[in-house]
SERO-4910 file (N, C-alpha, C, O; in steps of 0.05 Angstrom, whole numbers):
BEGIN
 pado doro    nc1    nc2    nc3   cac1   cac2   cac3    cc1    cc2    cc3    oc1    oc2    oc3
  Unk    A   2109   3430   1068   2090   3417   1080   2096   3404   1105   2109   3384   1106
  Unk    A   2087   3414   1123   2091   3404   1155   2084   3381   1162   2062   3374   1152
  Unk    A   2098   3360   1180   2087   3331   1183   2066   3341   1202   2064   3364   1212
  Unk    A   2045   3316   1204   2024   3313   1219   2031   3304   1248   2040   3281   1253
  Unk    A   2026   3321   1265   2027   3312   1292   2008   3287   1301   1989   3284   1287
  Unk    A   2010   3271   1320   1993   3248   1324   1966   3260   1332   1947   3249   1322
  Unk    A   1962   3278   1346   1934   3288   1353   1917   3291   1329   1894   3281   1326
  Unk    A   1933   3309   1310   1915   3314   1284   1912   3292   1268   1891   3287   1257
  Unk    A   1933   3277   1265   1927   3247   1256   1903   3230   1264   1888   3219   1248
  Unk    A   1901   3229   1290   1880   3212   1303   1854   3227   1299   1833   3215   1297
  Unk    A   1856   3254   1297   1829   3267   1292   1818   3266   1262   1795   3259   1258
  Unk    A   1834   3272   1244   1829   3261   1216   1821   3234   1211   1802   3227   1196
  Unk    A   1837   3216   1226   1826   3187   1220   1800   3180   1230   1787   3162   1220
  Unk    A   1793   3195   1251   1767   3192   1262   1743   3203   1252   1720   3194   1253
  Unk    A   1754   3227   1241   1728   3239   1224   1724   3223   1197   1702   3221   1187
  Unk    A   1748   3211   1184   1743   3195   1160   1731   3169   1165   1720   3157   1147
  Unk    A   1731   3161   1191   1719   3134   1196   1690   3142   1202   1671   3126   1197
  Unk    A   1686   3162   1210   1659   3171   1226   1635   3176   1200   1612   3169   1200
  Unk    A   1651   3191   1179   1635   3201   1158   1618   3177   1143   1595   3182   1138
  Unk    A   1630   3154   1138   1616   3132   1120   1593   3123   1143   1570   3120   1137
  Unk    A   1600   3119   1164   1581   3110   1190   1556   3129   1189   1533   3121   1185
  Unk    A   1563   3154   1193   1541   3177   1193   1519   3174   1170   1494   3172   1173
  Unk    A   1536   3175   1144   1522   3172   1120   1502   3148   1118   1479   3148   1108
  Unk    A   1517   3125   1131   1502   3097   1128   1479   3101   1150   1457   3089   1146
  Unk    A   1481   3113   1168   1462   3117   1189   1438   3133   1182   1416   3128   1191
  Unk    A   1445   3154   1164   1426   3170   1149   1407   3157   1134   1383   3159   1134
  Unk    A   1426   3139   1117   1411   3124   1095   1391   3103   1106   1369   3099   1094
  Unk    A   1396   3089   1129   1376   3070   1147   1354   3087   1157   1332   3078   1156
  Unk    A   1359   3113   1167   1339   3133   1174   1335   3155   1161   1345   3176   1169
  Unk    A   1320   3154   1140   1315   3178   1125   1302   3203   1136   1301   3224   1124
  Unk    A   1292   3197   1160   1276   3216   1172   1293   3225   1198   1283   3237   1216
  Unk    A   1317   3219   1197   1331   3231   1220   1338   3258   1225   1343   3267   1247
  Unk    A   1338   3271   1206   1334   3297   1207   1309   3316   1209   1309   3341   1208
  Unk    A   1289   3300   1212   1258   3313   1212   1259   3331   1236   1269   3324   1257
  Unk    A   1248   3357   1232   1241   3370   1249   1220   3363   1273   1221   3374   1295
  Unk    A   1202   3345   1265   1186   3329   1289   1199   3314   1308   1188   3307   1330
  Unk    A   1224   3307   1300   1243   3296   1321   1248   3313   1342   1251   3305   1365
  Unk    A   1250   3339   1335   1259   3360   1355   1240   3367   1374   1245   3379   1395
  Unk    A   1214   3358   1367   1194   3373   1390   1195   3363   1413   1201   3339   1414
  Unk    A   1189   3375   1434   1187   3364   1465   1157   3359   1467   1140   3364   1450
  Unk    A   1156   3347   1491   1131   3337   1500   1112   3356   1499   1090   3353   1488
  Unk    A   1120   3379   1510   1106   3399   1517   1091   3413   1483   1068   3420   1478
  Unk    A   1114   3413   1467   1104   3424   1440   1084   3402   1428   1065   3411   1414
  Unk    A   1086   3377   1432   1066   3359   1422   1040   3364   1436   1019   3363   1423
  Unk    A   1040   3367   1460   1021   3371   1477   1003   3393   1467    978   3390   1468
  Unk    A   1014   3414   1457   1003   3445   1450    990   3436   1415    969   3446   1407
  Unk    A   1003   3421   1402    996   3416   1374    970   3392   1369    954   3393   1350
  Unk    A    970   3373   1390    946   3350   1390    927   3354   1409    930   3366   1430
  Unk    A    905   3342   1400    883   3341   1423    894   3324   1451    913   3309   1448
  Unk    A    884   3324   1474    892   3310   1493    892   3277   1486    912   3263   1490
  Unk    A    869   3269   1476    870   3242   1470    887   3230   1452    896   3208   1456
  Unk    A    895   3245   1429    910   3239   1409    946   3241   1417    964   3226   1409
  Unk    A    948   3261   1434    969   3267   1451    983   3238   1464   1005   3228   1460
  Unk    A    962   3230   1482    964   3201   1497    971   3183   1478    990   3168   1484
  Unk    A    958   3180   1452    959   3158   1438    989   3158   1427   1006   3143   1435
  Unk    A    991   3180   1408   1014   3187   1396   1043   3187   1410   1064   3177   1400
  Unk    A   1039   3200   1434   1067   3207   1445   1071   3193   1473   1092   3197   1485
  Unk    A   1049   3174   1483   1051   3163   1506   1037   3134   1505   1027   3122   1524
  Unk    A   1037   3124   1476   1029   3099   1473   1005   3086   1486   1006   3064   1497
  Unk    A    986   3099   1486    952   3094   1499    941   3085   1475    951   3086   1452
  Unk    A    919   3074   1483    900   3057   1461    873   3069   1467    861   3069   1488
  Unk    A    864   3083   1439    837   3087   1446    816   3060   1452    821   3035   1449
  Unk    A    792   3075   1460    769   3045   1463    763   3036   1438    759   3053   1421
  Unk    A    761   3009   1432    755   2997   1412    722   3007   1400    703   3012   1414
  Unk    A    723   3009   1376    697   3018   1362    693   3045   1365    670   3052   1358
  Unk    A    712   3067   1374    706   3094   1379    717   3107   1354    706   3128   1349
  Unk    A    733   3101   1340    746   3117   1315    721   3117   1291    708   3097   1285
  Unk    A    718   3145   1280    701   3146   1259    716   3132   1233    703   3123   1214
  Unk    A    743   3130   1235    756   3117   1213    749   3088   1212    757   3077   1191
  Unk    A    739   3076   1226    730   3048   1223    708   3044   1202    703   3021   1193
  Unk    A    695   3066   1193    671   3066   1175    682   3079   1148    669   3079   1127
  Unk    A    706   3088   1151    715   3103   1127    723   3082   1103    740   3065   1105
  Unk    A    707   3085   1083    708   3072   1055    715   3080   1034    720   3065   1016
  Unk    A    717   3109   1032    728   3125   1009    758   3113    995    773   3098   1008
  Unk    A    763   3120    973    792   3116    963    808   3141    975    799   3163    979
  Unk    A    834   3133    979    846   3155    995    873   3143   1012    882   3121   1012
  Unk    A    881   3164   1024    911   3153   1036    903   3162   1068    892   3183   1076
  Unk    A    912   3141   1084    915   3146   1117    940   3156   1125    960   3142   1122
  Unk    A    942   3181   1138    966   3194   1147    969   3196   1176    950   3196   1192
  Unk    A    998   3198   1183   1001   3203   1213    987   3225   1223    988   3245   1209
  Unk    A    972   3226   1247    957   3249   1253    978   3271   1264    972   3295   1267
  Unk    A   1003   3261   1270   1023   3277   1282   1036   3298   1266   1036   3322   1269
  Unk    A   1049   3282   1242   1061   3300   1226   1050   3296   1197   1061   3311   1181
  Unk    A   1032   3281   1187   1017   3283   1161   1033   3260   1142   1025   3254   1119
  Unk    A   1054   3247   1152   1065   3226   1140   1048   3205   1127   1034   3193   1143
  Unk    A   1045   3195   1100   1028   3176   1090   1035   3151   1100   1059   3146   1100
  Unk    A   1016   3131   1110   1025   3108   1121   1013   3085   1108   1024   3063   1107
  Unk    A    988   3091   1098    970   3071   1088    953   3076   1067    944   3098   1067
  Unk    A    946   3060   1047    926   3065   1022    900   3052   1030    901   3030   1042
  Unk    A    877   3065   1025    855   3055   1030    847   3026   1021    831   3012   1032
  Unk    A    859   3021    999    858   2996    989    866   2968   1008    858   2944   1006
  Unk    A    881   2977   1023    897   2963   1043    886   2954   1066    895   2936   1080
  Unk    A    858   2972   1072    848   2969   1100    825   2947   1098    814   2942   1076
  Unk    A    819   2937   1116    801   2914   1121    786   2914   1148    794   2928   1167
  Unk    A    767   2898   1149    749   2898   1172    760   2876   1185    761   2854   1175
  Unk    A    772   2883   1211    787   2863   1225    765   2847   1249    769   2824   1257
  Unk    A    744   2866   1256    726   2856   1279    740   2866   1307    729   2862   1328
  Unk    A    760   2878   1304    776   2885   1330    762   2914   1346    762   2921   1370
  Unk    A    752   2927   1321    744   2954   1335    765   2979   1327    759   3002   1332
  Unk    A    789   2971   1315    807   2990   1309    812   2987   1273    813   2965   1262
  Unk    A    814   3008   1262    823   3005   1234    844   2990   1234    860   2988   1253
  Unk    A    844   2975   1209    867   2952   1209    872   2950   1178    854   2951   1162
  Unk    A    899   2947   1170    907   2947   1149    928   2924   1142    944   2918   1161
  Unk    A    931   2912   1120    947   2891   1112    975   2899   1102    994   2883   1102
  Unk    A    977   2922   1093   1003   2930   1083   1006   2958   1092    986   2971   1099
  Unk    A   1035   2970   1091   1043   2992   1103   1054   3005   1072   1060   2991   1052
  Unk    A   1056   3033   1073   1072   3049   1054   1104   3038   1062   1111   3037   1085
  Unk    A   1120   3032   1042   1146   3023   1051   1162   3047   1067   1154   3069   1062
  Unk    A   1180   3044   1082   1195   3059   1096   1177   3076   1117   1189   3090   1133
  Unk    A   1151   3076   1117   1135   3094   1132   1135   3090   1164   1131   3109   1179
  Unk    A   1139   3064   1171   1135   3060   1198   1168   3047   1213   1186   3038   1200
  Unk    A   1168   3048   1241   1186   3034   1246   1172   3015   1270   1148   3019   1276
  Unk    A   1188   2994   1283   1178   2978   1301   1200   2973   1322   1224   2975   1318
  Unk    A   1187   2964   1348   1196   2958   1369   1184   2938   1380   1162   2932   1372
  Unk    A   1197   2924   1401   1184   2903   1417   1166   2913   1447   1175   2928   1464
  Unk    A   1147   2903   1446   1128   2914   1465   1121   2892   1484   1105   2875   1478
  Unk    A   1135   2892   1509   1126   2871   1531   1107   2877   1553   1105   2863   1573
  Unk    A   1090   2903   1547   1070   2904   1566   1047   2884   1564   1049   2865   1548
  Unk    A   1025   2887   1580   1007   2870   1585   1016   2843   1585   1001   2828   1573
  Unk    A   1038   2834   1595   1047   2806   1603   1053   2788   1578   1056   2763   1579
  Unk    A   1054   2804   1549   1058   2788   1529   1076   2805   1505   1076   2830   1505
  Unk    A   1087   2793   1490   1109   2803   1472   1094   2812   1448   1077   2796   1440
  Unk    A   1098   2833   1437   1080   2844   1416   1103   2859   1402   1126   2863   1411
  Unk    A   1091   2868   1374   1108   2889   1360   1092   2912   1356   1071   2911   1343
  Unk    A   1100   2936   1367   1093   2962   1368   1105   2974   1340   1128   2971   1333
  Unk    A   1085   2989   1325   1095   3001   1305   1089   3035   1308   1069   3044   1320
  Unk    A   1109   3049   1296   1104   3079   1304   1114   3092   1278   1129   3080   1263
  Unk    A   1104   3119   1272   1112   3136   1247   1139   3140   1248   1151   3149   1268
  Unk    A   1153   3131   1223   1177   3136   1217   1193   3164   1221   1216   3168   1228
  Unk    A   1173   3182   1213   1181   3211   1215   1176   3223   1241   1194   3237   1251
  Unk    A   1158   3220   1253   1155   3234   1282   1158   3212   1303   1159   3220   1327
  Unk    A   1159   3188   1299   1159   3168   1322   1134   3167   1333   1133   3152   1352
  Unk    A   1112   3179   1326   1083   3176   1341   1077   3146   1339   1081   3131   1319
  Unk    A   1066   3138   1366   1054   3112   1365   1031   3110   1348   1013   3127   1347
  Unk    A   1032   3090   1334   1009   3078   1315    989   3057   1327    965   3062   1330
  Unk    A   1001   3034   1334    986   3009   1340   1007   2985   1341   1031   2989   1343
  Unk    A    997   2961   1339   1008   2942   1341   1010   2922   1316    990   2924   1301
  Unk    A   1026   2906   1309   1027   2892   1284   1025   2859   1295   1039   2849   1312
  Unk    A   1006   2848   1281   1002   2824   1286   1001   2802   1264    988   2809   1243
  Unk    A   1011   2776   1264   1010   2754   1243    987   2746   1236    986   2723   1225
  Unk    A    962   2762   1239    935   2742   1234    919   2758   1213    895   2761   1215
  Unk    A    933   2768   1192    917   2784   1176    911   2769   1150    920   2747   1145
  Unk    A    894   2784   1134    887   2768   1107    914   2768   1087    934   2782   1091
  Unk    A    909   2752   1066    928   2753   1040    926   2779   1028    906   2793   1032
  Unk    A    944   2787   1015    970   2772   1009    993   2770   1034   1010   2752   1032
  Unk    A    994   2784   1053   1012   2792   1072   1009   2775   1092   1029   2765   1103
  Unk    A    981   2768   1100    981   2754   1130    985   2771   1154    984   2762   1177
  Unk    A    991   2800   1146    992   2814   1171    967   2835   1177    952   2843   1159
  Unk    A    967   2842   1204    946   2858   1208    959   2882   1225    968   2878   1248
  Unk    A    959   2908   1212    969   2929   1226    942   2941   1239    924   2953   1228
  Unk    A    945   2935   1266    919   2948   1281    926   2972   1294    941   2973   1313
  Unk    A    915   2996   1281    918   3025   1289    900   3038   1302    876   3034   1300
  Unk    A    912   3057   1316    888   3072   1333    879   3095   1316    896   3111   1307
  Unk    A    854   3099   1311    843   3120   1297    852   3146   1304    850   3162   1286
  Unk    A    862   3154   1328    866   3178   1333    894   3186   1326    900   3210   1328
  Unk    A    910   3169   1317    935   3168   1309    936   3174   1278    957   3181   1267
  Unk    A    910   3171   1266    912   3173   1239    892   3198   1223    870   3203   1233
  Unk    A    898   3209   1204    878   3224   1189    875   3214   1160    894   3202   1149
  Unk    A    851   3219   1146    842   3211   1122    845   3230   1104    835   3252   1109
  Unk    A    859   3228   1080    853   3248   1056    844   3233   1036    859   3215   1028
  Unk    A    818   3238   1024    808   3226    999    825   3232    976    839   3252    972
  Unk    A    822   3211    960    839   3214    932    822   3238    914    830   3244    892
***
């Protein structure tokens, strides 16, 4: 067996150290390999309506009261309109009086969040964990049991009855 030179030793050491970090990163983001993450803005523009593209891909907000999903009362699941990932169950929807579909709970692991400092205030923006499509904003003024209000753009959702 030949001795290992310095370059080979450093390369093997770097690979050995990177493997756990890479697997930990994948565990932290189960959708890291999602094909939706590789779509370009032009691809999204072809897949979505112009209004849905502005909301999901450019963090626009639809007019309050404009979504038919405000009136949706059937049992079922609300999914991301961009990729189809299930986000909310119908029993978690409530009338917030804001003009947007609102929920007090989300399916675990279905969303990611980030700080949004637009409009001169600090808010929590949330997006689909799989395609990172903008959904809405999270507020601490919802009903029990969570006290949370996921204020969602209807254009960013699709509904599938049970």
